[in-house]
C-alpha positions in Angstrom: -14.3 -22.6 35.0 -14.7 -24.2 31.6 -17.2 -22.7 29.3 -18.6 -24.0 26.0 -16.7 -22.7 22.9 -18.1 -23.3 19.4 -15.7 -24.3 16.6 -17.2 -24.0 13.1 -16.0 -24.7 9.6 -17.6 -23.8 6.3 -17.2 -26.7 3.8 -20.6 -27.1 2.2 -19.7 -29.9 -0.3 -17.4 -31.9 1.9 -18.7 -35.2 3.4 -17.1 -35.2 6.9 -15.0 -33.0 9.3 -13.6 -33.3 12.8 -11.8 -31.0 15.2 -8.4 -31.9 16.7 -6.5 -29.9 19.2 -4.3 -29.6 22.3 -7.5 -29.7 24.4 -8.3 -33.2 23.1 -4.8 -34.6 23.0 -5.1 -34.2 19.2 -7.9 -36.9 19.2 -10.7 -36.3 16.7 -13.9 -34.7 17.9 -16.7 -35.3 15.3 -18.3 -32.2 13.8 -21.9 -32.1 12.7 -22.9 -30.4 9.4 -25.8 -28.0 9.2 -28.0 -27.0 6.3 -26.0 -23.7 6.0 -22.8 -25.6 4.9 -21.1 -25.3 8.3 -19.6 -28.1 10.4 -19.9 -27.4 14.1 -18.9 -28.7 17.5 -18.7 -27.3 21.0 -15.8 -27.8 23.4 -15.7 -26.8 27.1 -12.6 -24.7 27.6 -11.1 -22.8 30.5 -9.4 -19.4 29.9 -6.1 -20.0 28.1 -4.4 -20.6 24.8 -5.0 -23.7 22.7 -3.8 -25.1 19.4 -6.2 -26.8 16.9 -6.8 -27.9 13.4 -9.6 -29.4 11.3 -9.6 -32.8 9.8 -11.7 -32.9 6.6 -12.7 -35.2 3.8 -11.2 -33.1 0.9 -13.0 -32.3 -2.4 -9.8 -30.9 -4.0 -8.9 -32.7 -7.2 -5.2 -33.2 -6.4 -6.0 -35.6 -3.5 -7.7 -39.0 -3.7 -11.5 -38.7 -3.5 -12.8 -37.9 0.0 -9.3 -38.4 1.4 -9.0 -37.1 5.0 -6.5 -34.2 5.3 -5.6 -32.0 8.3 -6.0 -28.3 7.5 -5.5 -25.1 9.5 -8.7 -23.1 10.1 -8.9 -20.5 7.2 -10.3 -18.1 9.8 -7.5 -18.6 12.4 -6.4 -15.2 13.8 -3.1 -16.6 15.2 -0.8 -19.3 13.7 1.9 -21.3 15.5 4.5 -21.4 12.8 7.3 -22.4 15.1 5.9 -25.9 15.6 6.2 -26.6 11.9 2.6 -27.7 11.9 0.9 -24.4 11.3 -1.6 -25.1 14.0 -4.3 -22.5 14.5 -4.2 -20.8 17.9 -7.3 -19.9 19.8 -7.3 -17.6 22.9 -10.1 -17.8 25.5 -10.7 -15.0 28.0 -13.8 -14.8 30.2 -15.3 -17.6 28.3 -15.0 -15.8 24.9 -12.6 -16.1 21.9 -10.3 -13.1 21.7 -7.5 -12.1 19.3 -5.5 -10.4 22.1 -6.1 -8.1 25.0 -4.9 -4.8 23.4 -6.8 -1.7 24.5 -7.0 1.1 21.9 -5.8 4.5 23.2 -6.2 6.9 20.3 -9.3 6.0 18.4 -10.8 9.5 18.5 -7.8 11.3 17.0 -8.7 13.2 13.8 -7.2 11.8 10.6 -6.4 13.5 7.3 -8.8 13.1 4.3 -7.6 11.3 1.2 -6.7 14.5 -0.8 -4.3 15.6 1.9 -2.3 12.4 2.1 1.5 12.0 1.6 1.9 8.2 1.6 5.0 6.3 2.7 5.3 2.7 1.5 7.3 0.4 3.6 8.2 -3.2 4.2 8.3 -4.1 7.9 11.1 -6.6 7.6 13.5 -4.3 5.7 12.5 -0.8 7.0 14.5 -0.7 10.3 15.7 -2.7 13.2 18.9 -4.8 13.6 20.7 -2.9 10.8 24.0 -4.5 12.0 22.7 -8.0 11.3 21.1 -8.8 8.0 19.5 -11.9 9.5 17.5 -9.8 12.0 14.0 -9.1 10.8 12.5 -5.6 11.2 9.5 -5.7 13.6 6.4 -3.6 14.2 8.2 -2.1 17.3 11.0 -0.8 15.1 8.5 1.1 12.9 7.1 2.7 16.1 10.6 3.8 16.9 10.8 5.6 13.5 7.5 7.4 13.7 9.0 10.6 14.9 11.4 10.5 11.9 8.3 10.0 9.6 6.5 12.9 11.3 9.5 15.2 10.8 9.4 14.3 7.1 5.7 15.2 7.0 4.2 11.7 6.3 0.6 11.3 7.2 -0.2 7.9 5.8 1.7 4.6 6.0 1.2 1.9 3.3 2.4 -1.4 4.7 3.5 -4.2 2.4 1.3 -7.3 3.2 1.4 -8.3 6.9 -0.8 -11.4 6.7 0.9 -14.7 7.7 3.1 -16.1 4.9 5.4 -19.2 4.9 8.8 -18.8 6.5 10.1 -15.7 8.1 11.1 -13.5 5.1 8.9 -12.4 2.3 7.4 -9.3 0.8 4.1 -10.8 1.8 2.6 -11.3 -1.7 2.2 -15.1 -0.9 -0.4 -14.9 1.9 -1.2 -18.3 3.3 -3.5 -17.2 6.1 -5.8 -14.2 5.6 -6.9 -13.5 9.2 -3.5 -14.0 10.9 -0.7 -11.4 11.1 2.9 -12.2 10.1 4.4 -13.6 13.4 8.0 -12.8 12.5 7.1 -9.0 12.8 5.6 -9.4 16.3 2.3 -10.1 17.9 -1.2 -9.0 16.9 -1.0 -6.6 19.8 2.3 -5.2 18.5 0.6 -4.4 15.1 -2.3 -2.8 16.9 0.1 -0.7 19.0 1.8 0.5 15.8 -1.5 1.5 14.2 -2.6 3.2 17.4 0.7 5.1 17.6 0.2 6.2 14.0 -3.3 7.4 14.7 -1.9 9.3 17.8 0.3 11.3 15.3 -2.4 11.8 12.7 -1.0 9.1 10.4 -3.4 6.8 8.6 -2.5 3.2 8.0 -3.2 1.5 4.6 -2.6 -2.2 4.2 -1.7 -4.0 1.0 -4.5 -6.5 0.5 -3.9 -9.6 -1.7 -7.3 -10.7 -3.0 -6.3 -11.9 -6.5 -4.7 -15.1 -5.2 -3.4 -17.0 -2.2 -0.3 -19.1 -1.5 -0.6 -22.6 -3.0 -1.0 -24.4 0.4 -3.5 -21.9 1.8 -6.3 -23.9 3.7 -9.1 -23.3 1.2 -7.0 -25.0 -1.6 -6.9 -28.1 0.5 -10.6 -28.2 1.5 -12.3 -27.8 -1.9 -10.1 -26.0 -4.4 -12.6 -25.3 -7.1 -15.2 -24.0 -4.7 -13.2 -20.9 -4.0 -10.6 -20.8 -6.9 -10.4 -21.0 -10.6 -9.5 -24.5 -11.7 -6.5 -23.2 -13.8 -4.9 -19.7 -13.9 -6.5 -17.5 -16.5 -3.3 -15.8 -17.5 -0.3 -18.2 -16.9 2.2 -15.4 -17.5 0.8 -13.3 -14.6 0.0 -16.0 -12.1 1.3 -16.0 -8.5 -0.8 -18.8 -7.0 -4.4 -20.2 -6.9 -6.7 -17.4 -8.1 -10.0 -16.6 -6.3 -13.1 -17.2 -8.5 -15.4 -14.2 -7.9 -17.8 -15.4 -10.6 -18.6 -18.7 -9.0 -22.1 -18.7 -7.4 -23.4 -21.5 -5.1 -27.1 -21.7 -6.0 -28.0 -23.9 -3.1 -26.6 -21.6 -0.4 -27.2 -18.4 -2.5 -23.6 -17.2 -2.0 -20.5 -16.3 -3.9 -17.9 -18.4 -1.9 -14.8 -16.4 -2.8 -16.5 -13.0 -2.2 -17.9 -14.3 1.1 -14.4 -15.2 2.3 -12.7 -12.0 1.2 -15.6 -9.9 2.5 -15.1 -11.5 5.9 -11.4 -10.8 5.7 -11.8 -7.1 4.8 -14.4 -6.5 7.5 -12.2 -8.3 10.1 -9.2 -6.2 9.4 -11.1 -2.9 9.6 -12.9 -3.9 12.8 -10.0 -5.7 14.5 -7.0 -3.6 13.4 -8.7 -0.2 12.7 -7.0 0.3 9.3 -7.8 3.4 7.2 -7.4 2.0 3.7 -6.5 -0.9 1.4 -4.3 -1.1 -1.6 -5.8 -3.9 -3.8 -2.9 -5.8 -5.3 -3.1 -7.0 -8.9 -6.6 -5.6 -9.6 -6.1 -6.2 -13.3 -5.9 -9.9 -12.5 -9.0 -9.8 -10.2 -10.7 -8.6 -13.4 -14.2 -8.3 -11.8 -15.6 -4.8 -11.3 -18.8 -6.2 -9.8 -16.8 -7.8 -7.0 -14.6 -4.7 -6.6 -17.7 -2.4 -6.3 -19.1 -4.7 -3.6 -15.9 -5.1 -1.6 -15.3 -1.3 -1.6 -18.8 -0.7 -0.4 -18.3 -3.4 2.4 -15.1 -1.7 3.4 -16.6 1.8 3.6 -19.7 0.5 5.4 -17.5 -1.2 8.0 -15.2 1.8 8.4 -18.3 3.9 9.3 -17.7 7.7 9.4 -13.9 7.7 9.2 -12.0 8.3 5.9 -11.2 5.0 4.1 -9.1 5.0 0.9 -9.5 2.1 -1.6 -6.6 2.0 -4.0 -6.2 -0.3 -7.0 -2.9 -1.5 -8.3 -4.0 -1.9 -11.9 -0.9 -2.0 -14.2 -1.1 -0.4 -16.7 -3.6 2.0 -15.0 -7.0 2.6 -16.5 -9.4 5.4 -15.8 -12.4 3.0 -15.6 -11.2 1.7 -12.3 -11.7 5.0 -10.5 -14.0 7.3 -12.5 -17.8 7.8 -12.1 -18.7 4.2 -12.5 -15.4 2.8 -11.3 -15.2 0.8 -8.1 -12.0 2.3 -6.6 -11.2 5.7 -5.1 -7.7 5.8 -6.7 -5.1 3.8 -8.5 -1.4 3.5 -8.8 -0.3 5.9 -11.5 2.4 3.7 -13.2 2.8 5.9 -16.3 3.9 8.7 -14.0 6.7 6.6 -12.7 7.8 5.4 -16.2 7.6 8.9 -17.7 9.3 10.9 -15.0 12.1 8.4 -14.5 12.9 8.3 -18.2 13.0 12.2 -18.3 15.1 12.5 -15.1 17.6 10.0 -16.4 17.8 11.8 -19.7 16.6 8.9 -21.7 14.0 10.9 -23.6 12.1 14.2 -23.8 8.4 14.3 -24.7 6.5 17.3 -23.6 3.0 15.8 -24.3 3.9 12.7 -22.4 5.1 14.8 -19.4 2.0 16.9 -19.4 -0.2 13.8 -19.5 1.3 12.3 -16.3 1.7 15.7 -14.4 -2.0 16.4 -15.1 -3.8 13.0 -14.9 -7.0 14.7 -16.2 -5.4 14.7 -19.7 -5.4 10.9 -19.4 -9.1 10.9 -18.5 -8.9 10.8 -14.7 -11.4 13.0 -12.9 -9.8 14.2 -9.7 -6.7 14.6 -7.5 -7.4 11.5 -5.4 -7.9 9.2 -8.5 -4.1 8.7 -8.9 -1.2 7.9 -6.6 2.0 9.2 -8.1 5.4 7.8 -7.3 9.1 8.0 -8.5 9.5 4.4 -7.4 7.8 1.7 -5.3 8.6 -1.8 -4.1 8.3 -3.2 -7.6 11.1 -0.9 -9.0 14.6 0.2 -8.4 15.2 3.4 -6.4 15.9 6.4 -8.6 19.6 6.4 -7.4 20.0 2.9 -8.8 18.5 4.0 -12.2 20.8 7.0 -12.3 23.8 5.0 -11.2 23.2 2.5 -14.0 23.6 5.4 -16.4 26.8 6.7 -14.8 25.0 9.7 -13.2 26.5 9.8 -9.7 27.1 12.0 -6.6 25.9 15.7 -6.9 24.5 15.2 -10.4 22.4 12.3 -9.2 21.1 14.1 -6.1 20.2 17.2 -8.2 18.0 15.0 -10.5 16.5 13.3 -7.5 15.4 16.7 -6.2 13.9 17.5 -9.6 11.9 14.3 -9.3 10.7 15.2 -5.8 9.6 18.6 -6.9 7.4 17.2 -9.7 6.1 14.4 -7.4 4.9 16.9 -4.8 3.4 19.4 -7.2 1.7 17.2 -9.8 -2.0 16.5 -9.7 -2.6 13.4 -7.5 -1.6 11.9 -4.2 2.2 11.4 -3.7 3.7 8.2 -2.5 7.3 7.7 -1.3 8.9 4.2 -1.2 11.0 3.8 1.9 14.5 5.4 1.7 13.8 7.3 -1.5 13.6 10.5 0.5 17.3 10.4 1.4 18.8 8.6 -1.6 18.7 4.9 -0.8 20.9 3.2 -3.3 20.4 -0.6 -3.0 18.8 -2.4 -6.0 15.4 -4.1 -5.7 15.8 -7.7 -4.7 13.6 -10.4 -3.2 16.1 -11.2 -0.4 16.6 -9.3 2.9 17.9 -5.8 2.1 17.7 -3.4 5.0 17.6 0.4 4.3 21.1 1.9 4.9 20.2 4.6 7.5 23.8 5.5 7.9 23.9 7.5 4.7 21.6 10.1 6.3 24.9 11.3 7.9 26.2 12.4 4.5 25.6 16.0 3.4 24.1 15.1 0.0 21.7 12.5 1.5 20.7 14.8 4.4 20.2 17.6 1.9 17.8 15.5 -0.2 15.9 14.6 3.0 15.5 18.3 3.9 14.4 19.0 0.4 11.6 16.4 0.6 10.7 17.6 4.0 10.3 21.2 2.8 8.3 20.2 -0.3 5.9 18.1 1.8 5.5 21.0 4.2 4.8 23.3 1.2 2.3 20.8 -0.1 0.4 20.5 3.2 0.3 24.3 3.7 -0.5 25.4 0.1 -3.9 24.1 -0.7 -3.4 24.8 -4.4 -1.5 21.4 -4.5 -4.6 19.5 -3.1 -6.7 20.4 -6.1 -7.0 19.1 -9.7 -6.4 22.6 -11.0 -3.4 22.9 -13.3 -2.5 25.1 -16.3 0.6 24.5 -18.5 1.7 28.1 -18.9 5.0 27.7 -20.9 6.7 25.1 -22.9 9.9 25.2 -24.9 10.8 21.9 -26.5 14.2 23.2 -27.8 15.4 24.2 -24.3 13.5 21.2 -22.7 11.6 23.5 -20.3 8.1 23.1 -19.1 6.2 25.4 -16.6 2.9 24.8 -14.9 0.7 26.6 -12.5 -1.3 25.1 -9.6 -4.1 27.1 -8.0 -7.2 27.1 -6.0 -10.3 29.3 -5.8 -9.1 31.1 -2.6 -6.1 32.6 -4.4 -3.3 30.1 -3.6 -0.8 29.9 -6.5 2.3 27.8 -7.2 4.3 27.8 -10.4 6.8 25.1 -11.2 9.4 25.6 -13.9 11.4 22.5 -14.9 14.5 22.2 -17.0 15.2 18.7 -18.4 18.4 19.7 -20.2 22.1 19.6 -19.4 22.3 23.4 -19.9 22.3 26.1 -17.2 19.7 28.6 -18.4 20.8 32.1 -17.2 18.1 34.9 -17.3 15.5 32.5 -18.7 12.2 34.3 -19.5 8.9 32.6 -18.4 6.0 34.5 -19.9 2.3 34.1 -19.2 2.6 34.2 -15.4 -0.8 33.7 -13.7 -0.5 37.0 -11.8 1.9 39.8 -11.3 3.5 40.8 -8.0 6.0 39.1 -5.7 6.6 35.4 -5.9 8.8 33.5 -3.5 11.2 31.0 -5.1 11.1 28.1 -2.6 14.2 26.1 -3.6 16.6 29.0 -3.4 14.6 31.1 -0.8 14.5 34.4 -2.7 11.8 36.7 -4.0 11.2 37.5 -7.7 8.8 40.1 -9.2 6.5 39.1 -12.0 5.4 41.8 -14.4 3.0 41.8 -17.4 5.5 39.9 -19.5 6.2 37.2 -16.8 9.5 36.6 -14.9 13.2 36.2 -15.5 15.0 33.5 -13.6 18.2 31.5 -13.7 17.5 27.7 -13.8 20.1 25.0 -13.6 20.5 21.8 -15.6 18.0 19.2 -14.4 16.5 21.6 -12.0 13.0 22.7 -10.8 12.1 26.1 -9.6 9.1 26.3 -7.3 7.5 29.7 -7.1 4.9 30.5 -4.5 2.7 33.6 -4.9 3.0 35.9 -1.8 
């Protein structure tokens, strides 16, 4: 039996609007405008799936004045891309609009707090699935099939490159066209929920990459009334990726900030509908509005309720003001860590003060361990193996240096992040075209050895709570030998000391004084015990090698 379904459309300064859809044989149904800026109409629909669009008299300056244009509903939760029309899809069940019929299974599973996270960043399309055919896109289901692998590695948070609907069927997702719809080439909305549910079942949090600086050029709001939601022109033409949301613009008549209102609705929707556990805010430097960011973070946390929710800024270069006492975000990408550690692992430079700054972010002015997310690489950069290969460092020498990087990543102050494949030595350069991870290399001894090294370090990190803290002391430095040693500790007596050699020399019988306490220490990388006396310890340390000592 058909029941009345309301269609509404916020376009406060547009003169006229109509609804067209499969239910009306695409004939226009007039919509009436209310004082609140919404056009509305009601259609009697039986349960089922329908396609629709809005026809509106545009206010955008690149059309003729008041020209009628057909636009997709900016709030559409499903898009029919296959038709080539980008029609919105509405599903009716029991007389109500629904996104899908997915039933959550694991909502009550406990999830780790921010300071315990080991984040794995991945792109659905290139992570796994159809490895034999470069034209086959990875799907949500393929990630589910790899969750046992990620659990073995020790991952407890996934950070997904953007999964909002974008044009075409291959992109990294930084060109979002529809903010409420999921990317259909990866699977259905229910498939994405199933992935998130299965992650929660395994104690893995899911963080999504949110693009709130800009939208893709033909996103519906640009067609309706461009300057109501966006800046008229890009503020920084050299760092512009599409129409930029104008978070300063205030509609006095309706007492609302239009762009904030839209993005607020988006964020609340994703938390309520998809049960996500955090957001990485892309290009926060370009958003450039702390007032808006404070507000959106509060909205996110309020919507998430009692569960942990991590708000992370990508602000390049990083700034302490984005996270500290008055800062809006919980944490930010620690890009100086990447640049500094990569340069030292590749042998490009040696700068002790610079190393200490990025290993202990407090020296840069950050306050705590969750304020920075450290990484050796991410989707914006080449894998470490590519950087080493570019310098002629190959095979065993390259894997040795990759282990050195992993040891620092897992023992520095901050939350570690791994870009997909880095944990076993993925070697393909960064490119905007399809580039699946080469999982076959895991069958090689060197690659498997690197994976096991990462796995062991993650296990150590999760079981030695000294590595969760912001406590760190630099106990020894030797610029001539290119050696640095630091101690991590907590109040309950956990101790970890890391000794790193950034030189080409094997250092036999190397003396590290000033050890935090005497007694037996277990050297984790080589699995042996060493005694520390009043004058420290004596160890052998190889070229480009880290020794990780755990107090017994």
